[in-house]
C-alpha positions in Angstrom: -3.8 14.9 -11.9 -2.2 18.1 -10.4 -1.2 18.8 -6.9 0.3 22.0 -5.4 2.0 23.2 -2.2 3.0 26.8 -2.2 4.7 27.7 -5.5 5.6 24.0 -6.2 3.3 21.8 -8.3 3.4 18.3 -9.8 1.4 17.0 -12.7 1.0 13.4 -13.8 -0.8 11.3 -16.4 -0.7 8.4 -18.9 2.4 6.7 -20.2 4.4 7.8 -17.1 3.9 11.5 -17.8 5.3 13.6 -15.0 6.1 17.4 -14.8 6.9 19.9 -12.1 6.7 23.7 -11.7 8.3 25.9 -9.1 6.3 29.1 -9.9 2.7 27.8 -9.9 3.1 27.2 -13.7 3.1 30.9 -14.5 6.4 32.3 -15.9 8.7 29.3 -16.3 5.8 26.9 -17.0 6.0 23.1 -16.5 9.2 21.0 -16.9 8.9 17.4 -18.0 10.6 14.7 -15.9 11.7 11.5 -17.6 9.6 8.8 -16.0 8.3 7.6 -19.3 6.8 4.1 -19.3 4.2 3.1 -21.8 2.7 0.6 -19.4 2.6 2.8 -16.3 -0.1 5.4 -15.9 0.0 7.8 -13.0 -3.5 8.5 -11.6 -2.9 10.6 -8.5 -0.6 13.1 -6.9 -0.3 14.8 -3.5 2.2 17.4 -2.1 3.1 17.5 1.6 5.2 20.7 1.3 7.0 22.6 -1.5 9.7 19.9 -1.7 8.0 16.6 -0.8 5.3 14.9 -2.8 4.0 11.5 -3.9 2.5 10.2 -7.1 0.8 6.9 -7.7 -0.6 4.7 -10.5 -0.8 1.4 -12.2 1.8 -1.4 -11.6 1.6 -0.8 -7.9 3.5 2.5 -8.4 4.2 5.0 -5.7 7.0 7.4 -6.2 8.4 10.1 -3.9 10.1 13.4 -4.6 12.1 15.5 -2.0 13.1 18.3 -4.4 9.8 19.6 -5.7 9.3 17.1 -8.5 12.7 17.3 -10.2 13.7 13.8 -9.2 11.7 10.7 -8.2 12.4 7.5 -6.3 10.0 4.5 -6.3 8.7 3.6 -2.9 8.5 -0.1 -2.0 4.9 -1.3 -1.6 3.8 -4.1 0.8 1.0 -5.1 -1.5 0.6 -5.2 -5.3 -2.4 -3.2 -6.6 -2.9 -0.3 -9.0 -3.1 2.9 -6.9 -6.1 5.1 -7.7 -5.9 7.8 -4.9 -3.4 9.2 -2.4 -4.2 11.2 0.7 -2.2 12.7 3.5 -3.9 12.5 6.9 -1.8 13.7 9.8 1.6 11.9 9.6 0.3 9.2 7.2 0.1 8.7 3.5 -2.9 6.6 2.5 -3.1 4.8 -0.8 -6.2 3.1 -2.1 -6.7 1.2 -5.3 -7.8 -1.8 -7.2 -9.5 -4.8 -5.6 -10.2 -2.8 -2.4 -6.4 -2.4 -1.8 -5.5 0.1 0.9 -2.2 0.8 2.6 -0.7 3.5 4.7 2.9 4.7 5.3 4.2 7.1 8.0 5.7 10.0 6.1 6.4 12.6 8.9 
């Protein structure tokens, strides 16, 4: 999964793969971030602006960046389900996933 806002982009995948770019992936390319976890697979990504973004995946994972993807902090979840999709609507981040799980969090 890939998400962009302006020149910033984040890319995620299996086994905790995560990378960022600050030039649309053109000249400097993509830079790997160490979130490696053989049991966690990231399935979705969304950017709010060039600095702020979220990624989600298995093991009830939602992580947040405030520096364009260079560093990530895990967000606490109210429920435990694998996250399949993230969406920003207005001021809210929506997460949907396994077993009909759905949560929202105010992000602005």
